[in-house]
C-alpha angles and dihedrals in degrees: 000000000000123000091252092050091050090049092054096044091048089055088065091070114164113280125192110200116205122231098276093045091050091052088058093047091050096043116124093188115122097228121035120187108204112192109171141149121272118273090017098122101259094127093045090054091048092048093052093043094054094043090054091049090053091052093048100045118057115213093007119144120221134175139201112203126195141165095267141006088242092056092050092049094051099043106028116015106076094033094053091051087059099040092049091043088236090136088071092061097043118186093006090065106024127068106186096185095052096033093231132138122201119189124210088255088061096251111144133203122194126191105214125193109222095200080104100028094191086079088079092065129092102043130101095236123193092197146310153187127251107204125200085015093177089062100053121095113287096238095045097098101046097036103038122359098049094046090047090056090056097062107140118231114189090205089061104029096164099044119109118194114237132215140193116212103205128183152101117270118262108186124300097314132131091298088060089050092053089048091053091046090051090057097053109108093221091058097082092167091064137066134178126223127184141160136165127250090239089065088066111019123078112261093244090057091051091051090050092057092047087064095056103037131068116243093256094044091047091052090048099043101035105022097039093235119162102229125194108240093195127102127031110015099210097034096168094054114112148115090317086069095054124105136179092208120125135201117281121218097245098044123118107247124222115201118191129188147185107200136212099030134109120265093036099226130188135165128220122209148157134214116240128185114354099322113346113138108209113193101199105159144014142195116221118175129177117227092356136141130219094267092057090049089054091048090053091050092052091050094047097048100038091128098041109123102204101074099188116098128189111216124207135177153102115340086221088069087078091067112142098021092113092051101051095261124124114255124207090262094049092051094049094044092051091054092045095047092047087058097051102268125136108219125205112188114212105184126138120240090234127032112255118246109275093240092050092052091048092046091051090056093045091053092053092048090053130339128210090267090058096251121139123208104164117079130177130198099225093200097050097034104035096156093050090050097047092043093054091045100048114022111121133199129215115262111278092000142096091222119103120257097233141353101265130167090250105051096077096059090052088052088052090052089050094057091055097044094045091050095052102026109024113176094195118049100156099064114096121223094207141007115249097186124079114241111217122204105256135203112196098197 
């Protein structure tokens, strides 16, 4: 047996589905909505299911759809080559540029990015899986995927293509709508399947994630709960997050910004203990620019002994740096360095997803284990306190309800927290791979 054959055979290690997983595997319903917690085996079951279908049905065409080409490559591509045994056949079976696998029996699998959902059209599909369904475009199912599954083939007049819609809830968006649709008794073409991560993961792993996720986010990510994102954004923030502590002369200062808004708002904090973020001051200036904010900082902290500052904020604040113009960061750093400060800029190359930044702050305010590690001095940092206490989101959305004076400082806090304590490290902020238009005939 060759090395590649051994690798493919080993990939089919024994799997013992629990009752709810087995119900999905045995389902004969055309459309299955699978809303489950993370790391609970939903993708593994889908991978094995579609690989078996390819082996059993010569000349059949199947797809796996996902939010981006990059996500499909990282999660599905190599694994499906092993599960379908395509690695044994090499270039005869695997097309790396088109992300297709064709087995000796003629069965074909295509990985299709749904960032442009029209790519799914034009092929006589037998069935498929939509992964990370909550992250695909809202209109993708009704306008493109469902119609593509209805392609009529006169050689199989009674056949109806099937689809699994797999994912973890993300608010009350279109994935929620599909889940509700699947649970209506009259929709006999649909069925709904769900289970929690705790039904699969070891208890110690579950406890670990409770410490880094907020209660709502934990329910959503690991208990597959559809949570309403509307209302108060930081719903767990309150008096338990208040402190009377003040900045000490030798402490490392963290300064976080959200640029180009009035008032120009920034928070100033320190880290105490292992991971407590203490927001103990702020600078809020009407009709100001970044340079003036830096001058105010220098004046306020003239006597501070630790002269190193960590700078956080919006990646958009770097605008102009590639064209010889001074950015917000450049102007502030120049003022700070001219006054004896060492500046360390800690800004991501790409802005984090809004929901990831918000979830990172929620988890610091209060995690799923009930521990708090973000504290605000409400006398010294009044804008930070009121922002965390009052900022609202639109119903069913991560976007803020209205442009208030307080929302920008909470965004600034988010840039800092997401940089140091991100709760989601697997989500990509952009797609580095080009996505060609494909025809699978």
